[in-house]
N, C-alpha and C positions, 0 to 999 in steps of 0.2 A: 504494500500500500504506500503510495507516494505521500509526501508531506502535505500537499494541498488537500487530498482526499481525507487524510487523517484529521486535519484541522477542521474540515467541514463536518465530519462525523462527530467530532468532539463538541463542536458548537451546537449541533442538533441535539445531542444527548443531554448536554448540560441545560440547554434552554427548555427542554421538556421536563426538567426535574424541579419541582417546587422546593425541595429541601436544599438543593445546590444553590438556588437563587437566594434563599433565605440566609445562607451562611457566608456568602461572598458578594461583595459589591461588584466585582468583575462579572461574576455569573449572573447577577441581577441585571446588569447592563446588557449582557448577551440576550437574556430572556426578553428584556424590554425591546431590544432591537428587532427581535423576531415576532413577538406577540403583540406589541403595541404599535410598532412602526411597520410591521408586515414585510420585513426584509428577509431575503433568502441568502445565506452565506455562500451558496453555490452559484449564485447569479454572476455572470461574467459581463460586467459593465464597468465603465470608468466613472470617475466622480462627475457630479453635475457642475457645470461651469456657467457663470453669468458673465456677460460682457456688454460693451457698448452702453446704451442708455440705462439698462438695469443697474449695471455696476456704478455708473456715474451718479445715479440717484441715491444709491446706498452710501456712496462716499460723501455725497452732499449732506445726507442725514447724520453723518458721523464726523463732521468737520472738527468739532471740539475734541473728540477722542483722538483723531489723527494728529491734530496740532499739539496736544498734550503729550503724546507718546513718541514723537519723532526722535528727540535726542535720547530718550530712554532706550529705544530700540537700538540706536547706534551704540550706546554703551554696553548693552547686553551682548550685542553681536561681537564687540571687541573682546569680550570675555570668552565666548564659546565658538566663535566663527572659525578660528584656526584649526579646530578639531573636526571640521566638516559638518558642523551643525548649522541649521538655518533658523532664523527667528521670524515668527509670523504673528500678525495681529489680525483678529477677526472682529466682526460685529457680534451682537448678542444672538444672532441666528446662525453663526458659524461661517459667514462669508468672509473669505480672506480679503482684507483691505490693504495690507502693506506687508513687506517682507524685507529681510536682510539675509543675504547669502553671498558666498564667493561666486564670481563669474563662472568659475570652472564647475560649480555645483548646481548652477541654476537650471540647466537642462534636466538633470536628474530629479530635482524637486518638482519641476514642471511635469515631468513624465509620471510622477506619483500623484499629481493633482494638487500639489502644494504651490499655488501661485495666486496672485490677485484674481478674484472672481470665483474661485473654487468654493463649493459649499461643503463644509465639514461638520454639519450638524449630525447629531446621533440619528435623527430620522432619515438622513440621507446616506450616511456612511457606517451606521451601526457603531459599535463600541470603538472609540478612538479618542486620542487625547483632547482634542478641541471639543468635540461634540459631547463627550461624557463630562468634561469639566463644566460646560454650560448647563447640561441637564441636571447635574448634581450640585452645581454652584460651590465647588470645592477644588482644591489642588488634586491633580491626578497625574500618574505616570502610567502610560499604556505601553508596555514593552513587547515589541515583536509579536509573538503568537498570542498575546492577549487581545489583539485586534479582532474584530468580528469577521471582516473579509480577509480571505487568504492573501489577496494582492497587497494588503497593507502590513503583512507580518514581517517584512524586512525592516520596518521602521521602529524606532523608539520615539515616543511623543510625550513631552513633559509640559504640563500646563498649569496655569493659575488663573482664577477668575478676576475680572476687574468690575467693580460695582460703580454705578453712577452716583451723582449727588443725591438722587432720590432713593438710594438703597437698592435699586433694582439691578439685576445683572446687565452689564453693558458690553462686555467683550471677553475674549479669552486671549491670553498671551501664551504662545506656544514656541517651544524649541524642539525641533525634530532632527533626527540623525539616523543614518543607516549603517553606522559602524558596527561590525559584528563583534568587536572587542570592547564595546561600551559596557562597563560593569555597573552593578547595582550601586556601588559607592559613587561612581561618576554621576549616575543619574540623581542621586541624593544631593550632591553638590550643585548640579545644574538646577535641580528643583528649588533649592534655596535661593539661587540667583534669580530664577524666574519669579518666585513669590515676592522677593524684595522689589524687583522692577515693577511688577504688577501693582504693588502697594504704592510705589512712587507715582506711577501714572494715575492711580486712583486719587491720590492726594492732589496732584496737579489739576485734574479735572474738577475736583471739589473747590479748589481755590479759584479757578477760572469761572466757576458757576456762581460764585458769590464775590464779585470783584470789589464791592463797596463794604464788605463785612470785615470784621476783625476775626482772624482765624486763631484759635487757641487749641492746645492739646488737652483733651479731656482725660486720656489715659493711654498707656502704652502696654500692650500685651507682650510685644517682643520688639526688637529693633526694626523689624519690617512691617509692624502692624500698629500704627498710632491711630488712636481715635481722635478725630478733629471735629470741632464745633465752629460754626459761623455765628458771630454775634453782631447785632446791629449797634447803632450809636447809643442805644439805651441798655446795652448788655442783655438783650433778649435773644435767646437761641432761635435762629431762623433756619439752621441747617445742621446736619450731622452726618458723618460718614457711616458706613455700614457697621464698622467696629464700634464706634461710639454709640450708635443706636442699640446695638446688642448689649453693651455693658451698662448702659444707662436705663435700659428697660423701655426704650421708645419702640414704636412700630418699626419693623425692619424696612418697610418700603413705603413710598408715598410722601406727600408733603407733611412736614411737622407742624403740630399745633404750637405756635409761638409761646415760649415760657421764659421767665427770668432765669438767667444762668445760676444765680445764687440759690434758687429754689431746688435746682436739680443737683448741683455740685456741692452746695453747702459750704460750711467752714469747718476745717479740721485742724487740730493742733499742729499737725505735720505740714500744713499748708499745701495740700494737694489740689489738683484740678484747677478751678477758676481762681481761687484765692492765691495759689502759687503763682499763676500767670500775672495776676494783678500786683502782687507783692514784687515780683521781678520787674514789672513795668515801672513801679514807683522807684525802686532802687536804681534802675537804669537812668531814669529822669534826674534823680538826685546826683548820680555820678557825672552825668553830662553837664549839669549846671554847677558843678563844684560844691554841692551841698546847699545851694541857694534854693530854698523851698518855693519862693515866689516864682523864680524862673522855671523850676521844675513843673510847678502847677500850670504855668502858662504853656509850656511845651506839650503838656498832656491835654490842654484845652479845658481845664477845670479850674474852679476858684481855689484860692489859697486855703480857705476854711474847709472846703471839701477835701483838699489834699491832706490837711492835718487829720481830719476825721478818719480817712482811709489809712493813714499811717498808724494811728492809734489802734484801729480795729485789727490791723494786721501785725501788731506787736512791734512796730518799728520805732515808736516814740518820736519825740521831736528831734530833728536834725539841725 
């Protein structure tokens, strides 16, 4: 039995097993590909490709995403490109919008269907890095024969989701490679770089979505996952990243109901969250003014009395 036939039979067998799907995310995706999306692993067809007007319309709808991600894609490619990897950015439906790869590798990636306009949703390609990342809204690595279709089993695909300012899934960031010697350790290192870059793009999108707001860090789960809040001139929370929404108990998606930052973050003796950011702002203003409270208050756009009240509340005392 050749490798292709063996893979097809394995996918059919696992997809028909309720127990296998219940104990493995990979097998659940295989089952979903077959039973929900109606895909056949033995089908001999290439990836769906969009072009011309359709692709231009999708790119126009994702201008903010593309603008926010360009330099981040360049940096990620500088880290992984020399090993034969390609970097790909898709929209929320799995349509490839942008890519970074070496000229010598471009033909290979295109032959696999990894090029602008290709559709890599799970509904189109079955289990794959891009599509499964978007479907499950989480980091995934789909390594070689973990793919649904046999024609994709030469690839390793490492992905992380990108969420928009409304908390909804907006894109997938993908690094793909066909190196046969790519190890699980290498995949983990690349996965960390992909996740960090995705978080950076997400933060850039968030900042661009609230150009007039003050952006503060609400909490940091890890160096690559900072929760950001957008505050208006009255310190009302008008926006929050997906991480911040999760940790502060907000609805994960949709517009936020405006609320005072102090009501959500409160005041803690360790000066975390909003108080920490405000305390740091006062200290910076004082440092820049050489300790002159009048000048510091003016720089922050508040009255001297208000400045003193905030200093006392935050334990700074009179300077």
